[in-house]
C-alpha positions in Angstrom: 141.7 116.4 124.9 142.7 112.8 124.7 141.9 112.8 120.8 144.8 115.3 120.3 146.8 113.4 122.7 146.8 110.1 121.6 147.0 111.6 117.8 150.1 113.3 118.3 151.5 109.8 119.3 152.4 109.7 115.4 153.1 113.2 114.9 156.8 113.7 115.9 156.8 113.5 119.6 159.4 111.5 120.9 159.5 108.1 121.9 159.9 109.0 125.8 158.5 112.0 126.8 159.4 113.6 130.5 157.0 112.0 133.4 157.6 115.0 135.7 155.0 116.2 137.4 154.8 119.7 138.6 152.2 119.7 140.8 148.6 119.3 141.7 146.0 119.3 139.1 142.1 119.2 139.0 140.5 115.6 137.9 141.0 114.9 134.5 138.2 116.4 132.2 136.7 118.6 135.4 138.6 121.7 135.0 137.2 124.7 136.7 138.5 127.2 134.5 135.5 127.7 132.0 133.0 126.2 134.6 129.6 127.5 134.2 126.1 126.9 136.2 124.0 127.2 132.8 124.5 126.0 129.5 124.0 129.3 126.6 121.1 130.2 125.4 119.6 129.3 121.6 120.5 133.0 120.5 124.2 133.0 122.2 125.8 131.0 118.8 127.7 132.8 116.3 127.5 130.1 113.7 125.6 127.3 113.0 128.7 124.9 114.0 128.8 126.7 117.3 124.8 126.6 117.5 125.1 122.6 117.3 127.8 122.3 119.8 125.4 124.6 122.2 122.3 122.5 121.4 124.5 119.1 122.6 125.2 120.8 126.1 121.8 122.4 126.0 120.3 119.4 128.5 123.0 120.3 131.3 121.9 121.1 134.6 119.0 120.4 137.0 117.2 117.4 135.5 114.2 118.4 136.2 114.5 121.5 133.7 116.5 119.7 130.6 113.3 119.1 128.5 112.6 122.8 129.3 115.8 123.7 128.3 116.1 121.6 125.2 112.8 122.6 124.0 113.8 125.9 123.8 116.3 125.2 121.1 113.4 123.8 118.8 111.6 125.4 115.8 108.2 126.0 117.3 106.5 123.5 114.5 108.6 120.4 116.0 108.3 121.9 119.6 105.0 120.6 120.3 105.6 116.8 119.2 108.9 117.1 121.8 107.0 115.5 124.9 108.0 116.0 128.4 107.7 113.2 130.7 106.4 113.0 134.5 109.7 112.1 135.9 112.9 113.4 135.4 114.3 112.2 132.1 117.7 110.3 131.8 120.1 112.2 129.6 122.2 110.1 126.8 125.6 110.8 127.3 127.9 110.4 124.1 131.6 111.3 123.2 131.5 113.0 120.0 134.2 111.6 117.6 133.7 114.1 114.4 130.8 116.7 114.1 130.5 118.0 110.5 127.8 120.7 109.4 127.1 121.0 105.6 125.0 123.8 104.3 121.6 122.2 102.1 121.7 125.4 99.7 118.2 126.6 100.9 119.2 128.5 104.0 119.3 125.0 106.3 122.1 122.7 107.4 122.5 119.2 108.1 124.7 118.3 111.1 126.1 114.7 111.2 127.5 113.4 114.5 129.8 110.1 114.7 129.6 109.1 118.4 130.3 106.8 120.9 127.8 105.7 123.4 128.9 106.6 127.1 126.0 106.2 129.5 122.7 107.1 131.0 123.2 109.9 132.8 119.7 110.0 135.4 118.2 112.7 137.9 120.3 111.2 140.8 123.5 111.9 139.0 124.7 108.6 138.5 125.8 107.3 135.0 124.0 104.2 134.3 125.5 101.9 131.2 123.9 103.3 127.6 120.7 102.0 126.7 121.5 103.4 123.0 123.5 101.7 120.3 123.4 104.3 117.6 127.0 105.6 116.0 125.5 108.4 114.2 123.0 111.0 114.8 121.5 113.8 112.3 120.4 117.0 113.3 118.7 119.5 110.9 119.3 123.1 111.6 117.3 126.2 110.2 115.5 129.6 110.7 112.3 130.9 111.7 110.5 134.0 110.1 110.9 136.8 112.3 113.1 135.3 115.2 116.7 135.7 115.3 119.2 132.9 115.2 118.8 129.1 114.3 116.5 126.6 115.5 116.4 122.7 115.6 113.8 121.4 112.6 114.7 118.1 113.1 116.2 116.8 116.3 117.2 113.6 117.3 114.4 110.8 119.0 116.9 111.2 122.3 118.0 113.8 124.4 121.3 114.1 123.6 124.5 115.4 126.2 128.1 115.9 125.1 130.0 114.2 127.6 132.4 117.0 127.3 129.5 119.4 129.1 130.0 117.2 132.6 133.2 119.2 132.7 131.7 122.7 132.3 128.0 122.1 134.2 128.9 119.6 136.9 131.2 118.9 140.1 132.1 115.4 140.4 130.9 114.6 144.2 130.8 111.0 145.9 128.3 109.7 148.3 128.9 107.1 150.6 127.2 103.9 151.7 128.2 101.3 154.2 129.7 98.1 152.7 127.3 94.8 154.1 129.9 94.2 156.9 129.7 97.7 158.1 133.5 97.8 158.0 133.7 100.8 156.0 132.2 103.3 153.2 132.0 102.8 150.1 132.2 105.7 147.5 129.1 106.2 145.1 130.7 108.4 142.2 128.0 111.2 141.2 127.5 114.4 139.5 125.9 117.6 141.1 124.8 120.2 138.4 126.4 123.5 139.2 123.2 125.2 139.1 122.2 123.6 142.5 123.3 126.3 145.0 125.4 125.4 147.8 122.3 125.7 150.2 120.4 123.5 148.5 123.6 120.7 147.9 123.0 119.0 151.4 119.1 118.4 150.9 120.1 117.4 147.2 122.6 114.9 148.4 120.4 113.2 151.4 117.9 112.6 148.9 120.5 110.6 146.3 121.3 108.8 149.6 117.7 107.9 150.3 117.0 106.8 146.6 120.0 104.6 147.1 122.9 102.9 145.2 124.1 103.0 142.1 123.6 99.9 139.8 127.2 99.2 139.9 127.5 98.9 143.9 124.3 96.9 144.0 124.0 94.4 146.8 127.8 94.8 147.7 126.4 98.0 150.0 123.6 98.8 152.8 120.7 101.0 151.4 119.1 103.4 154.4 116.7 101.4 156.2 113.3 100.9 154.2 110.7 103.9 154.5 113.5 106.4 155.4 112.5 109.9 154.5 113.6 113.6 154.9 111.0 115.6 157.1 112.4 118.9 155.5 115.3 120.6 154.0 118.5 120.6 155.2 118.9 124.0 157.1 122.5 125.5 158.2 122.7 126.8 161.3 126.0 128.5 160.8 127.8 126.0 163.4 126.4 122.6 162.1 123.9 121.3 159.4 120.5 119.7 160.9 119.1 116.6 158.9 115.7 115.2 160.2 114.3 111.7 158.9 111.3 110.0 159.8 111.2 107.3 162.5 112.0 104.4 159.5 115.7 105.7 159.8 115.7 104.3 163.2 115.4 100.8 162.4 117.4 98.3 164.6 119.8 97.3 162.5 121.1 100.5 161.3 123.3 102.4 164.0 122.2 106.2 163.6 126.1 107.3 164.6 126.8 105.2 161.6 124.1 106.6 159.4 125.6 110.2 160.8 128.9 109.6 159.6 127.6 108.5 156.2 125.6 111.7 155.7 128.6 113.9 157.0 130.8 112.1 154.4 128.7 112.7 151.9 128.5 116.3 152.1 131.6 118.1 150.0 134.6 118.7 151.9 133.8 122.7 151.4 130.5 122.2 153.4 131.5 119.6 155.7 130.7 120.6 159.5 129.1 119.3 162.6 126.0 117.3 161.6 123.3 116.9 163.6 121.0 114.0 163.2 117.6 114.1 164.1 115.0 111.0 163.9 111.6 110.9 164.9 111.3 109.4 168.0 115.0 109.4 168.8 117.3 112.0 171.0 119.4 114.2 168.8 123.3 113.1 167.8 126.0 115.2 167.1 128.4 113.9 164.7 132.0 115.5 164.3 134.8 114.9 162.5 136.5 112.8 165.1 138.7 109.6 164.3 136.2 107.7 164.6 134.6 109.6 161.5 138.1 109.5 159.6 138.5 105.6 159.9 135.2 105.0 158.6 136.3 105.8 155.1 139.3 103.6 153.9 140.2 105.8 151.0 140.9 108.8 153.3 143.5 107.1 155.5 146.5 107.3 152.9 149.5 108.8 154.0 150.5 112.1 152.5 154.1 110.7 151.6 153.6 107.2 150.6 156.2 104.5 151.4 158.2 103.4 148.1 160.2 100.4 147.6 161.4 98.7 144.6 163.1 95.4 143.5 166.8 94.9 142.7 168.3 91.9 142.3 165.8 89.9 143.9 165.9 92.0 147.0 163.4 94.7 148.3 164.5 98.2 148.8 163.2 101.2 149.6 163.1 104.3 147.9 164.9 107.9 148.8 161.3 109.6 147.7 160.0 107.5 150.7 159.4 109.5 154.2 162.7 110.4 156.1 164.6 109.8 152.9 163.9 106.1 152.8 166.5 105.5 155.6 163.8 103.8 157.8 164.2 100.3 158.2 162.1 97.8 155.9 158.9 96.6 157.2 159.4 94.0 160.0 157.7 91.5 157.9 160.5 91.8 155.2 163.4 89.8 156.9 166.9 88.7 155.3 165.1 85.0 155.3 162.5 86.1 153.1 164.0 88.7 151.0 165.7 87.2 148.2 164.4 85.8 144.9 161.8 88.0 145.0 159.8 89.0 141.7 156.8 90.9 142.8 155.8 92.3 145.7 152.4 93.8 147.7 152.6 95.6 150.9 149.8 96.9 152.9 148.5 97.7 156.4 145.0 98.3 158.0 143.1 96.6 161.0 145.7 96.1 162.9 147.6 94.2 160.7 150.6 94.4 158.2 150.5 92.0 155.4 153.2 91.1 152.4 152.3 88.9 149.2 155.4 88.0 147.7 156.0 86.5 144.0 159.5 84.5 144.3 161.6 82.3 141.9 161.2 78.7 142.7 163.3 76.3 140.8 161.4 77.0 136.7 158.7 78.8 138.1 157.4 81.2 140.7 155.4 80.9 143.9 153.4 83.2 146.0 154.1 83.7 149.3 151.7 85.2 152.4 153.2 86.9 155.1 151.5 88.9 158.3 152.3 90.3 161.2 150.5 92.2 163.9 147.2 91.5 165.8 147.5 87.7 167.0 149.2 86.9 163.9 152.6 85.5 164.1 155.6 87.1 161.8 156.0 84.5 158.8 155.5 83.5 155.2 153.2 80.6 154.3 153.2 79.6 150.5 150.4 79.4 148.8 149.3 77.0 146.1 151.8 75.4 143.9 154.5 76.4 142.0 153.0 77.9 138.6 154.6 78.9 135.5 153.9 82.6 135.7 152.2 84.8 138.6 150.8 88.2 137.8 151.0 91.3 140.5 149.4 90.7 143.7 146.9 93.1 145.2 145.2 93.2 148.7 141.6 94.0 149.5 141.3 96.1 152.8 138.7 97.1 155.4 139.4 94.7 156.7 142.8 93.6 155.2 142.1 89.8 155.3 142.1 88.8 151.3 144.3 89.2 148.4 143.6 88.6 144.5 146.2 87.8 141.7 146.3 87.0 138.1 147.4 83.3 137.1 146.9 81.9 133.9 144.8 84.6 132.4 142.2 83.7 135.5 141.8 85.9 138.8 142.2 84.0 142.0 141.8 84.6 145.7 144.4 83.8 148.4 144.2 84.6 152.3 145.9 85.5 155.3 146.9 82.0 156.2 148.4 80.6 152.6 146.4 77.5 151.3 145.1 76.8 148.1 144.2 79.7 145.4 140.5 79.9 144.6 139.2 81.3 141.4 137.2 84.1 141.1 134.2 84.3 138.7 134.1 87.4 136.9 130.5 87.7 135.3 130.4 90.2 132.3 133.8 90.0 131.6 135.4 88.4 128.3 139.0 87.3 127.3 142.1 86.7 129.4 142.5 88.3 132.8 145.9 90.2 132.5 145.7 92.8 135.3 143.8 93.1 138.5 143.8 96.7 141.1 141.8 96.9 144.0 140.1 100.2 145.2 140.9 101.4 148.7 137.3 100.5 150.0 138.1 97.0 149.3 134.5 96.4 147.9 135.2 97.3 144.2 137.8 96.2 141.4 139.1 97.0 138.1 140.6 94.2 135.6 141.9 94.4 132.5 140.8 91.6 130.2 141.1 90.9 126.5 142.3 94.1 126.2 139.2 95.8 127.7 139.1 97.6 130.9 136.1 96.3 133.3 135.1 97.7 137.1 132.8 95.7 139.4 131.7 95.9 142.8 132.4 92.8 145.2 130.6 90.9 148.0 133.4 89.1 150.1 133.9 87.3 153.6 137.1 85.6 155.0 136.6 82.6 152.9 135.5 84.0 149.3 135.2 87.1 147.1 132.2 87.2 144.9 132.2 89.6 141.7 128.9 90.8 141.0 128.7 92.1 137.4 131.1 93.5 135.7 130.9 96.9 133.3 133.1 97.6 130.7 134.4 100.9 131.0 132.9 102.7 127.9 136.4 104.8 126.9 137.7 105.6 123.6 140.8 103.7 124.5 141.5 100.1 123.5 144.3 97.8 124.3 144.7 98.1 127.8 147.7 96.2 129.4 148.0 97.4 132.9 145.5 99.2 135.6 146.0 100.5 138.8 143.1 102.7 141.1 143.9 106.3 141.4 141.1 107.6 143.4 137.4 107.1 144.1 136.2 107.3 141.1 139.2 107.2 138.6 141.8 104.7 137.1 145.1 104.8 136.0 146.0 102.3 133.1 148.0 101.8 130.3 147.3 100.9 126.7 148.7 100.4 123.4 147.4 102.4 120.3 149.5 101.9 117.0 152.1 99.6 118.8 152.9 102.5 120.9 152.4 102.8 124.5 151.0 105.3 127.0 149.5 106.0 130.3 146.5 108.1 131.5 143.9 108.4 133.7 140.1 107.1 133.2 136.9 107.6 135.1 135.4 104.4 136.1 131.9 105.6 133.9 134.3 106.5 131.5 133.4 110.0 131.4 136.5 111.7 131.4 139.8 110.4 130.0 143.6 112.0 129.8 146.8 111.0 128.5 149.8 111.7 131.1 152.6 110.0 129.9 153.7 108.7 126.0 156.3 105.9 126.3 156.7 105.3 122.8 157.8 101.6 121.9 158.3 101.0 125.3 155.6 99.1 126.0 154.2 99.2 129.9 154.4 96.0 131.7 153.6 97.0 135.0 151.8 99.8 137.0 151.0 101.1 140.2 149.5 104.2 141.8 148.6 105.2 145.2 145.0 105.8 145.9 144.2 109.3 147.1 142.4 112.3 146.8 141.5 113.4 143.3 143.1 116.8 144.1 146.4 115.2 145.0 149.7 114.7 142.8 149.8 111.9 140.5 151.8 109.2 142.1 152.4 106.6 139.6 155.4 103.7 139.4 155.7 101.7 136.6 158.1 99.5 134.3 158.0 100.5 130.6 161.1 98.9 128.1 162.3 96.9 130.9 163.4 100.2 133.0 161.3 101.4 136.2 160.0 104.8 136.7 158.2 106.9 139.4 156.7 110.1 138.6 157.4 111.5 141.7 161.3 110.6 141.7 164.1 113.0 141.4 164.9 112.0 137.9 163.3 114.2 135.2 162.3 111.7 133.2 161.0 109.7 135.9 163.7 106.7 135.8 164.6 105.3 138.9 168.3 106.0 139.3 170.6 103.8 141.0 171.2 106.4 143.8 167.6 106.4 144.7 167.7 102.5 145.9 168.6 103.4 149.7 171.3 101.0 150.5 171.2 99.4 147.2 174.2 97.4 145.5 176.9 100.2 144.4 177.2 98.5 140.8 173.2 99.3 140.1 172.7 100.6 136.6 169.7 103.4 136.2 166.4 101.8 135.5 167.3 98.5 136.8 165.2 98.9 139.9 161.9 97.2 138.6 158.3 96.3 140.2 158.1 99.4 142.3 155.5 99.6 144.8 153.8 101.2 147.9 152.9 100.5 151.5 149.1 100.7 150.9 
């Protein structure tokens, strides 16, 4: 899909195509149409080309049976040398760029694959960084006397899985871990084989939680108490699920109610119901979908219709795509005294506080101002650091809302609610000058663009510092990234250049799925925001391309922010002149 979408950019597609989103759709690369539990059997192929494609999907499904499924494709003469391991094997995910199948003239054929290495899919459904570096694989195909169909006579030396198979044989699901400070849950995207029955999924999910977080989250989250084990499968009594754990789960430093909410959030919403948690030696506890349960997950406290704003003539205005047609007054923190000379802005609410970060013109340079209201904090703004030549788009970290990040001079900095100095944030594993940053709604993961590449990382933090864990480059086929925004728990919206032409699309943080949303032609995207929400919701992208402001959910067919969308704006406002649009997150 991406290869076709990007390739068409130079083949007659106009410089600017409509950005209208007609309705909700599936996550990119994870369409439900054509979904299946089991990969095709060896005999199903009608041609050698189809046989090779089917072979690259054979490993999909429950990990413990992957070796057996692949071995059925192998000729008997080589099957004995294809040794199974005692542990669940990791599958080598590859994105196939080209695949050619050439007849050898003797009844055999040789398939040559040009691939990008994406990662390693393990038995717990997590995609870890790739361990292979090969960009080419060859597979020899032939017949076996007395048996129908084709066989692999010379297989590659690793278990290959075409990344496209994930959209057919797996569901993308989150399991959740508490952040170290226990202020909110952090999602850990995984892949659940569709071959696992709904009745068996709760037990599988519980095992994944006990096994611990992915490498990406690392020290940014809490593991379940050491020694925790389930004492049976998870039965469904009809009204509730019953989860029974060993006595170790009742460790003093791990609240069993918090554990219950963590377990309940990790269940797919389609099977979520009241949960009864039984820990050996303790009274049972029933967890329900009450307000405390909902508040535990910062990613799911977003509004159905977000509040939208834009900047025109140095002032912040509501857009009429906001609730109530944008007729509500501006948030109390944005007073007339501060609402001038504004270039960029970020507004967020949470933890009983509304916070604003404004980049304003000051003389020949720019200055960052921070203001808060709510809780025990007075309304007002405080300057951050000194005047700089240029300051990037600020973002707020939530759960709790007490810290922000901003790019200045190719480096990433932290700022606090009370102003003061900018503090540089080290980015281990990131190369090149930083040009954009975005924060996940859980407040413990960030995405950055640096040197034209896209990275994700988990962070540890307190009210005085931010520590970035080892960053991971997103293994995508896309290049020359210019902007990034967090779209949902495991997916980013990003802008990039290809052949001098700009596009906006979505990329999962593990690089598994990518999709082009809008082609902007030669109008380079210089600014981009999204409103993090459930993966099944509409795209809510606002951006600036070619100096014009766009809103994917606005009324204009092309998405440009029209003059009449700026509520109470100047009468002479020109279409597209409202720039740097943003949300109240």
